[in-house]
C-alpha positions as CSV (number, residue, x, y, z in Angstrom):
1,M,14.8,-14.3,-68.8
2,K,15.6,-17.8,-67.6
3,L,15.2,-21.0,-69.6
4,S,14.6,-24.4,-68.1
5,V,15.2,-27.4,-70.4
6,I,13.7,-30.8,-69.6
7,I,15.0,-33.9,-71.5
8,V,13.6,-37.4,-70.8
9,V,16.3,-40.0,-71.6
10,F,15.9,-43.7,-72.4
11,N,19.2,-45.0,-73.7
12,A,20.8,-43.3,-76.8
13,F,23.4,-41.5,-74.6
14,D,25.6,-40.4,-77.6
15,L,22.7,-38.5,-79.1
16,T,21.8,-37.1,-75.7
17,K,25.3,-35.6,-75.3
18,K,25.0,-34.1,-78.7
19,C,21.7,-32.6,-77.7
20,I,23.0,-31.1,-74.5
21,K,26.0,-29.6,-76.3
22,S,23.7,-27.9,-78.8
23,I,21.9,-26.3,-75.9
24,Y,25.0,-25.0,-74.2
25,R,26.3,-23.8,-77.6
26,E,23.8,-20.9,-77.4
27,K,25.6,-19.5,-74.3
28,L,22.4,-18.3,-72.7
29,K,23.1,-16.4,-69.5
30,K,20.3,-17.9,-67.5
31,L,19.9,-21.6,-68.1
32,E,19.1,-24.8,-66.3
33,V,19.0,-28.3,-67.8
34,I,17.1,-31.1,-66.2
35,I,17.7,-34.7,-67.3
36,I,15.2,-37.5,-66.3
37,D,16.6,-40.9,-67.0
38,N,13.6,-43.3,-67.4
39,A,15.5,-46.5,-66.3
40,S,17.8,-46.8,-69.3
41,K,19.0,-50.3,-69.8
42,E,22.2,-49.5,-71.7
43,K,25.4,-48.5,-70.0
44,G,27.0,-45.1,-70.5
45,F,24.7,-42.7,-68.6
46,E,27.5,-41.8,-66.2
47,V,29.4,-39.9,-68.8
48,I,26.6,-37.3,-69.0
49,P,27.1,-35.8,-65.4
50,Q,30.9,-36.1,-65.9
51,E,30.8,-34.0,-69.1
52,F,28.0,-31.6,-67.9
53,P,28.4,-31.2,-64.1
54,L,25.9,-28.3,-64.0
55,I,22.9,-30.3,-65.1
56,K,20.3,-31.6,-62.7
57,I,19.6,-35.3,-62.8
58,I,16.6,-37.5,-61.8
59,R,17.1,-41.2,-62.3
60,N,14.0,-43.4,-62.2
61,K,14.2,-47.1,-61.1
62,E,11.5,-47.9,-63.7
63,N,10.3,-46.5,-66.9
64,L,7.5,-44.2,-65.9
65,G,6.6,-43.1,-69.4
66,F,7.1,-39.7,-71.0
67,S,4.3,-37.7,-69.5
68,K,5.1,-38.7,-65.9
69,A,8.8,-38.1,-66.4
70,I,8.2,-34.6,-67.9
71,N,5.9,-33.8,-64.9
72,Q,8.8,-34.8,-62.6
73,G,11.0,-32.2,-64.3
74,L,8.2,-29.6,-64.3
75,R,8.1,-29.8,-60.5
76,F,11.8,-28.7,-60.3
77,V,11.9,-25.9,-62.9
78,S,12.7,-22.3,-62.0
79,G,12.7,-20.8,-65.4
80,E,10.2,-18.3,-66.8
81,Y,10.4,-20.3,-70.1
82,I,10.4,-24.1,-70.4
83,L,11.7,-26.2,-73.3
84,I,10.7,-29.8,-73.4
85,L,13.1,-31.5,-75.8
86,N,13.7,-34.9,-77.2
87,P,17.2,-36.4,-76.5
88,D,17.6,-37.3,-80.2
89,T,17.6,-33.7,-81.3
90,E,20.2,-31.1,-82.1
91,I,19.3,-27.4,-81.9
92,L,20.9,-25.4,-84.7
93,P,22.9,-22.2,-83.7
94,G,20.8,-19.2,-82.9
95,T,17.5,-21.0,-82.7
96,L,16.9,-20.7,-78.9
97,S,17.9,-17.0,-78.7
98,Y,15.6,-16.1,-81.6
99,L,12.6,-18.0,-80.2
100,L,13.0,-16.8,-76.7
101,E,13.1,-13.2,-77.9
102,Y,10.0,-13.7,-80.0
103,M,8.1,-15.3,-77.2
104,K,9.1,-12.4,-74.9
105,K,7.5,-9.9,-77.3
106,H,4.3,-12.0,-77.9
107,K,2.7,-12.6,-74.5
108,K,-0.3,-14.6,-75.8
109,I,1.8,-17.3,-77.3
110,G,1.7,-20.3,-75.0
111,L,3.7,-22.7,-77.2
112,L,6.3,-22.0,-79.8
113,S,7.9,-24.4,-82.3
114,C,10.2,-24.2,-85.3
115,R,11.4,-26.1,-88.3
116,I,12.3,-29.7,-87.7
117,F,14.8,-31.4,-90.1
118,T,15.9,-34.9,-90.8
119,P,19.7,-35.6,-90.4
120,S,20.0,-35.0,-94.2
121,Y,18.3,-31.5,-93.7
122,E,15.0,-32.4,-95.3
123,L,12.2,-30.4,-93.7
124,L,9.6,-32.5,-91.8
125,Q,5.9,-31.9,-91.7
126,S,5.7,-31.1,-88.0
127,A,2.7,-28.8,-87.7
128,Y,-0.9,-30.0,-87.7
129,K,-4.0,-28.1,-88.8
130,E,-6.5,-30.5,-87.1
131,F,-6.5,-32.9,-84.2
132,P,-6.5,-36.7,-84.8
133,N,-9.9,-37.8,-86.1
134,L,-11.6,-40.7,-87.8
135,L,-10.3,-39.8,-91.3
136,S,-6.7,-39.5,-90.2
137,H,-7.1,-42.7,-88.2
138,L,-8.5,-44.5,-91.2
139,L,-5.5,-43.4,-93.3
140,E,-3.0,-44.5,-90.7
141,Y,-4.4,-48.1,-90.6
142,N,-5.7,-48.6,-94.2
143,Y,-2.6,-49.3,-96.2
144,I,-4.4,-49.6,-99.5
145,L,-6.3,-46.3,-99.2
146,Y,-3.1,-44.5,-98.0
147,K,-1.2,-45.8,-101.1
148,L,-4.0,-44.8,-103.5
149,L,-4.1,-41.2,-102.0
150,N,-0.4,-41.0,-102.0
151,F,-0.3,-42.0,-105.7
152,F,-2.7,-39.2,-106.7
153,S,-1.5,-36.6,-104.2
154,K,1.6,-36.9,-102.1
155,E,0.9,-33.6,-100.4
156,Y,-2.6,-34.5,-99.1
157,H,-3.1,-35.3,-95.5
158,P,-6.3,-34.7,-93.5
159,I,-4.5,-33.2,-90.5
160,H,-1.0,-32.2,-91.6
161,Y,-0.2,-28.8,-93.0
162,P,1.4,-29.3,-96.5
163,L,5.1,-29.0,-96.6
164,K,4.9,-25.7,-98.5
165,D,3.1,-24.2,-95.5
166,H,6.1,-25.0,-93.3
167,F,8.0,-22.2,-95.0
168,K,5.8,-19.6,-93.5
169,K,4.5,-18.6,-90.1
170,I,1.4,-20.6,-89.1
171,S,-0.8,-21.1,-86.1
172,P,-1.4,-24.9,-85.9
173,K,-3.7,-26.9,-83.7
174,H,-0.8,-29.0,-82.4
175,I,2.8,-29.7,-83.3
176,M,5.3,-32.6,-83.3
177,G,6.4,-33.0,-79.7
178,V,10.2,-33.2,-80.3
179,F,10.6,-29.5,-79.5
180,I,8.1,-27.7,-77.2
181,L,8.9,-24.2,-76.0
182,T,6.3,-23.0,-73.5
183,R,6.0,-20.7,-70.5
184,R,5.9,-21.5,-66.8
185,S,2.7,-19.4,-66.6
186,T,1.1,-21.5,-69.4
187,I,1.9,-24.7,-67.4
188,A,0.4,-23.2,-64.3
189,D,-2.8,-22.3,-66.3
190,V,-3.1,-25.4,-68.5
191,G,-1.8,-28.0,-66.0
192,F,0.8,-30.8,-66.2
193,F,1.0,-33.4,-68.9
194,D,-1.8,-36.1,-68.7
195,E,-0.1,-39.2,-67.3
196,R,-2.6,-41.5,-69.0
197,F,-0.5,-41.0,-72.1
198,F,2.6,-43.2,-71.5
199,L,4.2,-42.3,-74.8
200,Y,2.8,-40.4,-77.9
201,R,-0.1,-38.1,-78.1
202,E,0.8,-36.3,-74.8
203,E,1.8,-33.2,-76.7
204,T,-1.4,-33.4,-78.8
205,D,-3.5,-33.5,-75.6
206,F,-1.4,-30.6,-74.1
207,C,-2.0,-28.5,-77.2
208,K,-5.7,-29.1,-77.1
209,R,-5.9,-28.0,-73.5
210,L,-3.7,-25.0,-74.2
211,I,-6.0,-23.8,-76.9
212,S,-9.1,-24.3,-74.7
213,K,-7.5,-21.9,-72.3
214,N,-7.1,-19.3,-75.1
215,W,-3.3,-19.6,-75.4
216,K,-1.9,-19.4,-78.9
217,I,0.4,-21.9,-80.7
218,Q,2.9,-20.6,-83.2
219,Y,5.2,-22.3,-85.7
220,L,8.0,-20.1,-86.9
221,P,10.1,-20.8,-90.0
222,N,12.5,-18.0,-89.4
223,A,14.7,-19.7,-86.7
224,E,17.4,-22.1,-87.9
225,G,15.5,-25.0,-86.4
226,V,16.2,-28.5,-85.0
227,I,17.6,-31.7,-86.4
228,H,15.6,-34.7,-85.3
229,Y,17.6,-38.0,-85.5
230,G,14.3,-39.8,-84.7
231,G,13.7,-43.4,-83.8
232,E,17.1,-43.9,-82.1
233,S,15.6,-44.2,-78.7
234,S,12.7,-46.5,-79.5
235,K,14.0,-48.4,-82.5
236,V,10.4,-48.5,-83.9
237,K,10.4,-48.4,-87.7
238,I,6.6,-48.1,-88.2
239,T,5.3,-45.7,-85.5
240,Q,1.6,-46.7,-85.8
241,S,2.5,-50.3,-84.9
242,S,3.9,-49.3,-81.5
243,P,1.5,-50.5,-78.7
244,Y,2.2,-47.2,-76.9
245,Y,1.1,-45.2,-80.0
246,L,-2.0,-47.4,-80.4
247,Q,-3.0,-47.1,-76.8
248,S,-2.4,-43.3,-76.7
249,T,-4.5,-42.8,-79.8
250,Y,-7.5,-44.5,-78.3
251,V,-7.0,-42.8,-74.9
252,F,-7.1,-39.5,-76.8
253,F,-10.3,-40.5,-78.6
254,K,-11.9,-41.6,-75.3
255,K,-11.0,-38.4,-73.6
256,Y,-12.5,-36.0,-76.2
257,H,-15.2,-38.1,-77.9
258,S,-18.3,-40.2,-77.2
259,Q,-18.2,-44.0,-76.7
260,I,-19.8,-44.5,-80.1
261,Y,-17.0,-42.5,-81.7
262,V,-14.4,-44.6,-80.0
263,I,-16.1,-47.9,-81.0
264,L,-16.3,-46.6,-84.6
265,A,-12.6,-45.7,-84.5
266,W,-11.8,-49.2,-83.2
267,F,-13.9,-50.8,-86.0
268,L,-12.1,-48.7,-88.6
269,G,-8.7,-49.6,-87.1
270,A,-9.4,-53.3,-86.7
271,T,-11.0,-53.9,-90.2
272,S,-8.5,-51.6,-92.0
273,S,-5.4,-53.2,-90.5
274,S,-6.7,-56.7,-91.1
275,T,-7.4,-55.9,-94.7
276,S,-4.0,-54.2,-95.0
277,L,-2.2,-57.2,-93.7
278,I,-3.9,-59.5,-96.2
279,F,-3.1,-57.1,-99.0
280,I,0.6,-56.8,-98.0
281,Y,0.9,-60.6,-97.6
282,I,-0.6,-61.2,-101.1
283,M,1.6,-58.6,-102.7
284,S,4.7,-60.2,-101.1
285,L,3.7,-63.6,-102.5
286,L,3.1,-62.1,-106.0
287,K,6.5,-60.4,-105.9
288,K,8.1,-63.5,-104.4
289,K,9.8,-61.3,-101.8
290,K,8.4,-61.1,-98.3
291,N,8.8,-57.9,-96.5
292,F,9.0,-59.4,-93.0
293,L,9.3,-56.0,-91.2
294,L,6.1,-54.8,-92.9
295,I,4.2,-58.0,-92.3
296,N,5.3,-58.2,-88.7
297,S,4.3,-54.6,-88.0
298,W,0.9,-55.0,-89.4
299,S,0.4,-58.3,-87.7
300,Q,1.1,-56.5,-84.4
301,I,-1.5,-53.8,-85.2
302,V,-4.2,-56.4,-85.9
303,T,-3.3,-58.5,-82.8
304,W,-3.3,-55.3,-80.6
305,H,-6.8,-54.3,-81.8
306,F,-8.3,-57.7,-80.9
307,T,-6.6,-57.9,-77.5
308,D,-5.5,-54.8,-75.6
309,G,-7.4,-52.5,-78.0
310,L,-10.7,-54.2,-77.4
311,K,-10.1,-53.9,-73.6
312,I,-9.5,-50.2,-73.8
313,V,-12.4,-49.5,-76.0
314,T,-14.9,-51.5,-73.9
315,K,-13.7,-50.3,-70.6
316,R,-16.0,-47.7,-69.0
């Protein structure tokens, strides 16, 4: 039973080293680790092959995006099982051994995930009961509506499983992409990652295709889990303001829905983000304390919708 681990790296080398150490800590007998460096700009990558001489390394001259880099790694894997892992993670002791044994016994499972923690060991909502839709899109870009719903019910979310459900075994539609344990046979059946997704939503798309091929997705709370140090690679404070996140969301909608659906999603995103920006700015004036990070992030969202977003939506 051989495991191949693929890690796409973009800077954050100290976290990458911690991640690799946590893999080798399991002392699996058959293991290969493949690192794809997506044209990191910071110095320090050379210490990785020095500390871990057995790993395989692919260094790209330009940032190819997450999906394309993962596909590079998938072409080299030799393991029966494949773990696609974020570099800003640390696998807790015993996790891999437990999950691999579970997957060996359950042949219909095509993707397995586990508990994801913050660095302070707070459990994250990492399993989703539905795919992204108009309601979840509205909540992401309507700050006022989100705050109102959060005031009445902090647990409610149209596509997330509640946190309490993350303490039991569930079969989600898709999972957070920081830790994806799959099979080589699943990849052969479902196909590689869709390279139209430069960053974000690639795991959502993969899960949707996986389910369409009658593979099962399983989230297990029994294994120790993974610590996600999140955001260290991208330095993005508000995820939904990232141009990559915005682009991938609309690419996902275009792939699985009609043109009318996509236009309606754009309308909701554009009007909601514009209204949200006005609201945030007015509130900052009333409080006499401007939150420049929040204002800047929502300004980026509004601008994107009326520039690149409009081009994506109208392109046939």
